N, C-alpha and C positions, 0 to 999 in steps of 0.2 A: 675333273681334276686329275692330273697324272698321279700314279702311285708314288708313295714316298719310299725312298731307299732307307733300309733299316741299319741302324748303328748300334754297336755293342762296345761298351767302354770297360777297360780292365786297368786297375791301378791299386796298389796296396795302401795308398794314402787316401782316405775317404774324402778329404777336403778337395782333392784334385777332381774326383768324380763329381762332387757337388758343384765345384767351380765350372766344370765343363757343361753341366746341365744349365747353369744360370748365365754363362757369359755370352751365349749366342742365341739368336732366334733360329733354331735348327730348321724349322719348317720353311723359312725363307730360302734355304739352300736345297729344298726338296728332300730333307732328311728328317728322320724321327729316331729318337733313342728308344730301343726296345728292351734294354737290359744292361746290367753292369755286374762286375765281380771284383773281388779284392785279391785274387791270385789266379794263376793260370789254370790250375786244376778245376776250380769252381767255374771258370769261364768255359773250359772245354766241355764240362758236363752240361752247361746251359746251351752251348752252341749245338749240341747233339740234337736238341729238340726245338731250337729257335732259328727261324730263317734270318740270316744276317747278310748284308751286302758290304758293310764297312766295319772293320775292327780297329779301334783306337786303343793301343796297349802300351803300358810301361814295359821296359826291358827287365830291370832288376826287381824281382818279386820273390817272396817265399813260395815254397811248394813246387812251382813250375815257372821257369823264367819265360820272358816274352818270346824269344826265338823258338823255343820248343813249342809254345802255344801256337805260334803262327804256322809252323810246319805241320802240326797235328790238325789245326783248324782247316788248313787247305785240303786235307783229306776229306773233310766233311763238306766244305764249300770251295770247290776248285777256283771259282772266279772271285773269291773274297779279296777286296781291297784292304790295305793295311796302312795305318799311320803309326809310327813308333814314337813314344815319348821317353825321355830320359833326363835324369838330373845330372848326368855326367857325360863327358865327351868320350864315349867308348868306341874306339875305332874298330876293334875286332868284331864287336856286335854289329857295327854299321856295315862292315863288309859282308857279314853273313846276311844281314837284313836286305842289302842290295841284291844278293843272290836269290833271296826268296821273293823279291819283287815287292818293294814298298813304295808308297806314294810320297812319303816324306819322313824325315827324322827330326823331330821338334825337341829342342832343349827346354827344360823347365827353368825359371818360370816361363810359361807359354806366351809367346808373342801373338796377340790376338789377330793382328793383321796377317801374319804368316799362316796362322791356322785357317783364317777365312779364305785366303788365297789357295791354300792346299785343298780345302773342301770344295771350292768352286771348280778347280781343275779336276778333282776326283769325280765329281758329279758329271762333268763334261765327258770324262772317259767312259763312265758307266752308261751315259746316254748314247755314246757312239759305239761303233764296232770295236771290239777288244783288239788292242795292238799286240803283236807277237814279240815286241822288243822287251828286253830285260828291264830297262827303265827308260823313260822318255827324256827328251831334251829338257823339259821342265824340271824333272827330278834332279838331273845333273846340275842345272843352274842353281837350284836351291842349295845343293851340297857345295857347289863352288862358292856361292855367296857366303855361306856359313863358314867355310874353311878360310877364305881370304880375309873375312872380317876378324875372325879369331886370331889370325896371324898378325894382322896390322894393329891389333889391340893387346898383343902379348898374352893371349889366352890359350895357346896351343903349344905342345911340346914339339921340339925339332923332329923327333922320330915320327910322331903322328903326322906332322905337316908333310914330311917326305912321302909317307904312305898315301896320304890323300892326294898329293900332287901326282903321284904315279897313277892312282885310280882315275883321276880327272884328265890325265894325259897333258898336264901343264909342265912346262920346262923353262925355268928362269936361268938360262945359260949365260947371259951377259953379266958383266961385273957390276954395273951401276944401276941404281934404282931411283925413281922419282915418282911421287904420288900427287895427283890432282883430284879435286872433288868438284863435281858439277851439281849445283843445287838449283832446282827450278824455283822461280819466283812468280810464276803464273798461277792461275787457279787450279791447273792440273799439271801432272808431270808427264803428260803424253809425249811432249817433245823429246824428253830423254829416251823414251822407248823407240824413237824413230831415228836414232843416230847409228843404228847397227851397220848400215852400209859403209859409212865413213870409217867406223872403227874396225870392221873386218879387214880392211886393206892394210891395217897397221900391225905388222908382225911383232913389233916390239912393245905393243900395248895390250894389256889384259884389263877387262872391265868387269865390275860387279856392282850390286846394290848393297849398301850397308844398312844398319838397323835404323838410321835416320831417314831412309828413303833416298839418300843422295847417291848419285852415280860416281863410283870411284874408278879412276883410271890409274893403273900401275904401269909406268914406263920402265922396261928392262933394257937399259941402253948399252950399246957396244962402246960408245965414246962419251966422255963427260960433257965437253963443251958443244960439240956438234950434235950430240944426242939431245941435250937440253934445248938447243935451238929448234930442232925438228919437232920436239915435243910441244914447245910453246906455239909453233906454227900450227900444229894440229889443233891445239886448244882454241886458237884464234878462229880457225875454220869452223870448229864446232860451235863457237859462240855466235858467229854470223849466220850459221845454218839455223840455229835456234831462233834468232831474231827474224829470219825469213819465214819460219814456221809460226811466228807470232807466239812463241813460247820462250820468253826471255829467261836467262839463267845467270847465276853468279858462279865464277870459277876461282877456287883457291888452289895455290900451288905450293908444295913443300920443297925442301932442298934436295939436290942430288946427293945420294949417300952410297956408301960401300962399307961393309959387306951387306948381304941380304938381311941380316938381323936388324940393321938400322932402318929398314923401310918403315917400321912402326913410327920412328921419329918424324919421317917425312909426312906420313899420314896425319900425325898430330899437328904438325905445322900447317898443313893444308886446311885442316879444320879451323885453326886459329886465324889463318888468313881470311877465311870467310867472314869472321866476326867484324873485320875492318870495312866491310861494305856498309856497315852502319854509319861510318864517318866518311867513306869514299864512295857514295852511291852511284857516281857517274862512271866508275871503272867497269870494264868487262871482265878483266882478269886481275887478280891481286897475287903477286909473288911474295911469299913470306921472306925470301932471301933479301929482296929489295927493301922490305919494311925493316928488317934487321939491320941492314947496312945504313939505312937512313937514320935509325936510332943511334948507331955507333958514331956517325958523322955529325950528329947534332951539336951545336955550340954549347948547349946547356946540359950539364950533368944533373939529372933528376935525383932528388934526395930520397925517393920513396923506397921502402923495404916492403915489397909486396907480401912476403911471408907473414909479416905482422898483421897486414890487413886480412889475409886469409884466416889467421887464427881468431881474429876478432869476429869475423863473419861466422865461423864455425861455432864460436861461443855465444853467438847471437847478442853481442855486446854493442848495442846501438850508441850508448853514451861514449864508450871507448872509441868507436869509429868517428863520432862527431868531433871529439877532441883531436884525434889523429889527423883527420882531414884539415882542420883549421891550423894545427901546428905545422904540418908539412907544407901547406900552401903559403903560410906566412914566411916560412924559411925559404921557399922557392922565390917568393916575391922580393926578398932581400938580396938575391944573387946579382952580381954585377952583370949588366948587359941583358937582363931578362926583358923579353918583349911580351906584349899582350897575347900574341899568337902562341908563344911558348906556354903560357899559363893555360890557355884554352886547349891546346893540344895535349898537355899533361892531364887536364880534366877529362877530355874525351877518352884518352888511354885508360884512365882509372874506371870510367863507366864500363868500358868493354871488359876490363878485368873483373869487375863486380858481376857482370852478366855471366862470364865463363865460370866463375867460382860457384855461383848459385845453381847453374845448370848441371855442374859436376856433382853437386850435393844432391839435388832433387831429381835429376834425370828427366826434367821436363823443360819445355821451351817457355821462358818467361820474358819474351821479347817486349811485350807491351810496357812493362815497368821501365825498361831501359830506353825505349823509343822516346818516351816522355822526358826522361832524364837528359838524353842527348839533345833534344830540342831546347830544353831549358839552358843547358850549358852553352849551346851555340848562340842563344839570344841574350846571354848575360852581358850587361853593359857596365857592370862595376865588379870590383874584386869581391865584395861582400856577397853580391848576387851569385857569382860563380861558386863561391864556397858553399853558400846555402843550397844551391842546386845539387851539388855533390852530396851534401849531408842528407838531402831528401832521397837521393838514390840509395844511400846507405840505409836509411830508415825503412824504405820500401823493401829492400833486400831482406833485412832482419824480420820485418813483419811477415813476409812470404814464408820464411822458415818457421816463425812462431805459430802461424795458422795451423800447421800440422802438429807441432809439438804440444800445443795446448788442447788438442782435440780430446775431450774427456772420455770419448767412447773407448779409445785404445787403453786408457788407464783402467776403465771398468772391465774390459776384456782381460787384461793382464791379471787383475785381482781375481776374476772368475777362474782363470787357468790355474793360478796358484792355489786356489781352494779346491778345485774339482779336477785336478790333473789326471786322476785315475779314471774319470768318467769318459764316455765317448764325446769328443769335442769336434765341432766343425764350424767353419765360417758361416755356413748356411743357418745353423741353429742360433749361433751367437748374433749373426746379423739380424735375424728375426727378433731376437730378444731385445736388442738395442736399437731396432728400427733403422738399420743402415744396410745398403745393398752389400751382399757378401764379397763381391769382386772389389768394390771400393774399400771395404773394411780390410781386405787382404793387402791392398796397396798402402793404406794408411799404416797398417801394422808393420809392414816391411820398412817403410820410411822411418818410423819412430824407433823400432828395435834393431834394425839392421838384419833381421832374420825373417824368413818366410814364416807363416803361421805354423806349418808343420815342423820346420826346423826348431822353432822356439819351444814347441811342446815336447819334441823329442829330447832336446837338450835338458829341459827342466825335469822331465821324467827320469832321464839317465842320472842326473844329479841326485834325485830322490832315491833311485835304486842304489847308487854308490853308498849313500848314508845307511841304508838297510843292510847292504852287504857287509859293511864295516861293523855295524852296531847290533845286529840280530843274528840268530841261528837259523833263520828261515831258509828254506831251499830256494834255489834260483827260480824255479817256475812259480813259486808262491810270491816272490818279490816282483817278478814280471807282472803278475796279475795285480798286485798291490799298486803298481805305478801306472797301470792302464794298458799293458800289453797282454792280450789273450793268446797270442801265438808266440810260444817260447822261442822258436827259430828266428822269428822276426826281431824279438828282443835281443837275441845274441848278435844279430846283424847290426842293429842300431848301437848297441853297447860298444862293439868293436869299432864302429865308425867314429864315435865321439871320444872313446877312452883309449883305443889302440890295442886292447887285450880283451879276452873273453871275461864274462862275469865270474866264472869259476876261478880263473887265474887272479882276477882282482881280489876275490874273497880270500884266496890263499895268502895274499900279500899282507892282510891284516893280522 
């Protein structure tokens, strides 16, 4: 059996360390965790006597930050590989990390697939002869994927985006933008990986993979009409190439937009266009603009107010949805000139809207619920059957949300936190106490509270600290310990993060 590569983990949030222990079968990657620390100084002390091949470290930590740790650790272990973790998009840190030679820069909460991919490639590197390059093409692609995804989802500041574009040597110099998304419908996504030759020839097209695993194509066009036509021709060639490879795919296309900041809208439209393959399965490419124009030219003005449906879904109000569907379709049925296909098309549109809303809330693919609903709508032979099919879709949507909300374990965990917030708390120990896997508990907790486990505890502790700062004469370091912070410097950091001023300044306000 080959030797295992040794991994050391550093993070000032204990639940992150525990989560990393539990989330993967490290031995399957040829890796074993040989130690951990909660700040850079502890880690450096341990690394002085511990053989380590791979360091996984947070950037922002008390006592010694991650970049200092990496630089010092390299003096002890020159060939050390490093993966950086961060809860924030810190461009300056990233640039320094790239100079130090890192394998990847992973944002919290950690995407397991991205972590696994990074580990596989890191192990391959360690198995082969070391490269003299500052960072490999794989590293650059990960950074490119992360940067472009955040840009198209509005999660990156303009100044940081410009810096990263310069680092990646990307230049969107043309005035118009259009986004297409290619989604594999085969058993694997291998076909998408084999489109490189066709895409490399296109100077006006940049590609990357988003968090859903879809291939995103950004067209940066010199001309609006001619550019869009060439872009659609490229998509058609890609589609037929995938069919030839026996790797069929669906392609959604957004609108041509200007200026650059509007590209996010085109990306959103391309994602929405993909949803319509549920009702237009024979298409190869669906252009959102054509769907929109078709909707505008429809003879029938639909009476639906989608915002009202969205509110009822969010409120998990099945009874309200049942009545609204019945009322809206009875109103639609009474319109002059209404045709059976108009009713059915309106119902299909509503099913797609339900699907999009649920996935936006849960961030998971719930296609099975809606495939059944679409089938029932298509096969409806009476008005009552059509309405009943839609009401069943609404019921299934609400039940999917209630499954998470009603989970009693999260309520038990919340009660435990509120009573024992000053104690050492972790997903691992609470998961063992309530007989649930810590990773799944973390996911449920985030869905129900909107915060990660660590965020919730920090916010709760800081609120308790504020009460003691206002109502007692205790010193700051005493209050820090009372609410569960044994490191006063870390307490100051968290207090500033959530309150905006230091504990001392807050106390003086009282």
